[in-house]
C-alpha positions in Angstrom: 14.7 23.4 0.1 16.1 20.0 1.0 15.0 16.8 -0.8 16.0 13.3 -1.5 16.6 12.9 -5.2 17.5 10.1 -7.5 21.0 10.5 -8.9 21.8 9.8 -12.5 23.4 6.6 -11.6 20.3 4.5 -10.5 20.0 3.0 -7.9 21.0 5.8 -5.5 19.5 8.7 -3.5 21.2 11.8 -2.4 20.1 14.6 -0.1 20.5 18.0 -1.7 19.2 21.5 -1.9 16.8 22.1 -4.7 14.6 25.0 -5.8 11.2 25.1 -4.1 8.3 24.0 -6.3 6.1 26.6 -7.9 2.4 25.7 -7.8 0.5 26.0 -11.0 -3.2 27.1 -11.2 -5.3 24.7 -9.2 -2.4 23.6 -7.1 -1.3 24.4 -3.5 2.1 24.3 -1.8 2.3 21.8 1.1 5.0 22.0 3.7 5.8 18.3 4.2 6.3 17.1 7.8 6.3 13.3 7.3 6.5 11.0 4.3 6.5 7.2 4.1 8.2 4.5 2.1 6.5 2.1 -0.3 7.8 -0.9 -2.1 7.3 1.2 -5.3 10.1 3.5 -4.1 12.4 0.5 -3.5 11.7 -0.9 -7.0 12.5 2.4 -8.5 15.9 2.5 -6.6 16.6 -1.0 -7.9 15.8 0.0 -11.4 12.9 -2.4 -11.8 10.2 0.2 -12.2 9.0 1.3 -15.8 9.8 4.7 -17.1 12.4 5.6 -14.5 13.6 9.2 -14.7 16.8 10.3 -13.0 17.0 13.4 -10.8 13.4 13.1 -9.6 12.3 13.5 -6.0 10.9 10.2 -4.8 8.0 9.6 -2.3 4.3 9.0 -2.8 3.0 9.1 0.8 3.0 12.4 2.8 1.2 14.7 5.2 2.0 18.3 6.1 0.5 21.7 6.3 -0.7 23.9 3.6 1.8 26.8 3.1 -1.0 29.4 2.7 -3.3 28.6 5.6 -1.5 26.0 7.8 -4.3 23.4 7.5 -3.1 19.9 8.5 -3.5 17.7 5.4 -2.5 14.5 3.6 -2.1 13.8 -0.1 -3.8 11.4 -2.5 -0.8 10.2 -4.6 -2.8 8.8 -7.5 -3.2 11.4 -10.3 -5.3 11.5 -13.5 -7.4 8.4 -12.8 -10.2 9.6 -15.2 -14.0 9.3 -15.1 -14.3 5.5 -15.3 -14.3 4.1 -11.8 -13.6 0.6 -13.0 -10.2 1.4 -14.5 -7.6 4.2 -14.6 -6.8 6.2 -17.8 -3.5 5.5 -19.7 -1.9 8.7 -18.3 -2.6 7.8 -14.7 0.5 8.4 -12.5 1.7 8.2 -9.0 3.3 11.0 -7.1 7.0 10.6 -6.8 7.9 9.7 -10.3 7.8 11.0 -12.9 6.7 14.1 -10.9 8.3 15.3 -7.8 7.3 13.5 -4.6 7.1 13.8 -0.9 10.7 13.2 0.2 11.1 16.9 0.4 10.3 19.9 2.5 7.7 21.2 0.0 5.5 19.8 -2.7 3.0 21.3 -5.1 -0.3 19.3 -5.2 -3.6 19.5 -7.0 -6.2 21.1 -4.8 -8.5 18.1 -5.6 -6.0 15.7 -4.1 -5.5 17.5 -0.8 -7.6 16.2 2.2 -7.8 17.2 5.9 -6.2 14.7 8.2 -8.7 12.7 10.3 -8.5 14.2 13.7 -7.8 11.0 15.5 -4.6 10.3 13.5 -1.2 11.5 14.5 1.0 13.2 11.9 3.1 10.1 11.6 0.1 7.8 11.2 -1.4 10.2 8.6 1.7 10.0 6.5 1.6 6.2 6.5 -2.1 6.1 5.3 -2.5 7.3 1.7 -1.1 4.8 -0.8 -1.4 1.7 1.3 -4.8 2.8 2.5 -6.4 3.4 -0.9 -4.7 0.3 -2.4 -6.1 -1.9 0.3 -9.6 -0.3 0.4 -10.0 -0.6 -3.5 -8.8 -4.2 -3.5 -11.0 -5.3 -0.6 -14.2 -3.4 -1.4 -14.3 -1.6 -4.7 -12.9 -4.7 -6.6 -13.2 -7.5 -4.0 -16.8 -6.9 -2.8 -15.7 -8.2 0.7 -18.9 -8.8 2.8 -19.7 -9.1 6.5 -19.0 -12.7 7.7 -17.0 -13.7 4.7 -13.7 -15.5 5.1 -10.6 -13.9 3.6 -7.0 -14.8 3.5 -4.7 -11.8 3.4 -1.3 -13.0 2.1 2.0 -11.8 3.3 1.1 -10.3 6.7 3.4 -7.5 7.6 3.5 -5.4 4.4 2.2 -1.8 4.3 -0.9 -2.7 2.3 -1.5 -6.1 4.0 -1.3 -4.7 7.5 -3.9 -2.0 7.0 -5.9 -4.4 4.8 -6.1 -6.7 7.8 -7.5 -3.9 10.0 -10.0 -2.9 7.3 -11.2 -6.5 6.7 -11.7 -7.0 10.5 -13.6 -3.7 10.8 -15.9 -4.8 7.9 -16.8 -7.9 10.0 -15.0 -10.5 7.9 -13.2 -13.6 9.3 -9.6 -12.9 8.5 -6.8 -15.3 8.1 -3.2 -14.7 7.0 -0.1 -16.3 5.8 3.5 -15.2 6.3 7.1 -16.3 6.4 7.3 -15.2 10.0 5.6 -16.7 13.0 6.0 -13.5 14.9 4.0 -11.6 12.1 1.3 -14.2 12.3 1.1 -13.8 16.1 0.8 -10.1 15.7 -2.0 -10.5 13.1 -3.9 -12.8 15.5 -3.5 -10.4 18.3 -5.4 -7.8 16.1 -8.2 -10.3 15.7 -7.3 -12.6 12.9 -8.6 -16.2 13.3 -5.4 -18.0 12.3 -2.3 -17.9 10.2 0.1 -20.3 8.4 3.9 -20.0 7.9 4.4 -20.9 4.2 8.2 -20.9 4.7 8.1 -23.6 7.4 5.2 -25.5 6.2 5.0 -26.7 2.6 1.5 -28.0 3.2 0.2 -24.8 4.6 -2.5 -24.5 1.9 -3.9 -27.9 2.7 -4.0 -27.0 6.4 -5.7 -23.8 5.6 -8.3 -25.6 3.6 -8.8 -28.2 6.2 -9.2 -25.7 9.0 -11.4 -23.1 7.2 -13.3 -25.2 4.7 -12.1 -22.7 2.1 -12.2 -18.9 1.9 -14.3 -16.6 -0.1 -11.5 -14.3 -1.0 -7.8 -14.1 -1.2 -5.8 -10.8 -1.2 -2.4 -11.1 -2.7 0.5 -9.1 -4.1 3.2 -11.7 -4.7 2.1 -13.9 -7.6 4.7 -16.4 -8.8 4.2 -20.0 -7.6 1.9 -18.9 -4.8 -1.2 -18.6 -7.0 -1.8 -22.3 -7.3 -2.1 -22.4 -3.4 -4.6 -19.6 -3.5 -6.7 -21.3 -6.1 -6.7 -24.3 -3.9 -8.0 -22.7 -0.8 -10.7 -20.7 -2.5 -14.3 -21.9 -2.3 -16.3 -22.4 -5.5 -17.3 -18.9 -6.6 -14.5 -17.2 -4.7 -12.4 -14.2 -5.6 -8.6 -13.9 -6.0 -7.9 -10.1 -5.8 -4.3 -9.3 -6.6 -2.5 -5.9 -6.7 1.1 -6.9 -7.6 3.4 -9.6 -8.7 6.6 -9.2 -6.7 7.5 -12.9 -7.2 7.1 -12.6 -11.0 4.6 -14.1 -13.4 2.1 -16.7 -12.2 3.2 -20.3 -12.4 1.5 -23.7 -12.1 -2.0 -22.3 -12.5 -4.5 -24.9 -13.6 -7.1 -23.2 -15.7 -9.7 -26.0 -15.2 -9.8 -25.3 -11.5 -10.5 -21.7 -12.2 -13.4 -22.1 -14.7 -15.0 -25.2 -13.4 -15.2 -23.7 -9.9 -16.3 -20.3 -11.1 -13.3 -18.6 -9.6 -13.0 -14.8 -10.2 -9.6 -13.2 -10.8 -9.7 -9.5 -10.1 -6.8 -7.2 -10.7 -6.6 -4.0 -8.7 -4.2 -1.0 -8.4 -4.2 2.2 -6.2 -7.6 3.8 -6.5 -9.6 6.7 -7.9 -10.3 9.9 -6.0 -13.7 8.4 -5.1 -12.0 5.3 -3.6 -9.7 7.7 -1.6 -12.6 9.6 -0.2 -14.4 6.4 0.7 -11.2 5.0 2.3 -10.9 8.2 4.5 -14.5 7.9 5.6 -14.1 4.2 6.4 -10.9 4.5 8.4 -12.4 7.4 10.3 -15.7 5.6 11.1 -13.7 2.7 12.5 -10.8 4.7 13.9 -8.3 2.5 12.0 -4.7 3.5 12.4 -1.9 2.4 10.1 0.7 0.3 11.9 4.1 2.2 11.8 7.2 0.0 12.1 10.0 2.6 12.4 10.6 6.4 11.9 13.8 7.8 10.4 15.1 11.2 9.7 15.4 12.2 6.1 19.2 12.2 6.3 19.0 8.5 7.3 16.8 7.5 4.4 19.2 4.8 3.2 18.8 3.1 6.6 15.1 3.5 6.1 15.2 1.5 2.9 17.3 -1.2 4.6 14.6 -1.5 7.2 11.9 -1.7 4.5 13.8 -4.8 3.0 14.3 -6.4 6.4 12.1 -9.5 6.8 11.4 -8.4 10.4 9.8 -5.1 9.5 6.0 -4.9 10.0 3.9 -2.1 8.6 5.0 1.2 7.4 8.4 3.0 7.5 8.0 6.8 8.0 10.4 9.6 7.2 10.7 12.8 9.3 11.2 15.8 7.0 13.2 18.5 8.6 11.7 22.0 9.0 13.5 24.8 7.4 
């Protein structure tokens, strides 16, 4: 079996032959056909992710066919969430580290985490859905309580989660706005149905312009953190929600606590999702025929080029990897 594994000298990936996985009781073997990259994989390669283990097969997103029956399936990459829908257990983990991931010809997966691919999705689209889809769904609805007609700003248009989050929010009947460092990405989001967007790289007063044009938004969805948080607090209406699922720019800065408590702002953290969230996400995207936006497709042997594209400011949506058939 061929797989993309971490080498002992992180960060690096190598393509090599490895022994096929042996499913344990309650698991099934999946013949992977397509996988997809996530920022998580990139952070692991850069040595910035906690608990990194060398010689592990990366990859959290994937679709393929059950080895025993040939059923077309995708994988929920979130494991051991627990019984509390509000928060994951301490031993929760994501497929692809510390356990073997989807950048391989085969993977052993818990039967409870294997789902039929919605018929309207292509194999490539299916591979791009799981992690970004459940992360966006939980943040928007399970945590964010986004309602019909509400105004939401989705930050950083063009990322895997933000791009499908835009489509989900539009499908739910929200008025969607975006920001980005790219005018082209803003134009694409508007072509999907977003109301407007602002380039924070070119316009230092984008938050003021956003507030003037929208009258304030009910919710902000963000994964960057850093200095951007003060802008998001500024554009939220009283009683609004800031839902965040990452901090790629580091710790929050310049946050004025008085603006948060006096205006009754809710700060809601979110990450991945439970198996219930995953099922609801699949039902939602199927009902609305939502397709993940795929930026590029690479062969497994070109996975280093795929990571370069992931870090290219021009990329928009998901990067998908084609896994060779034995």
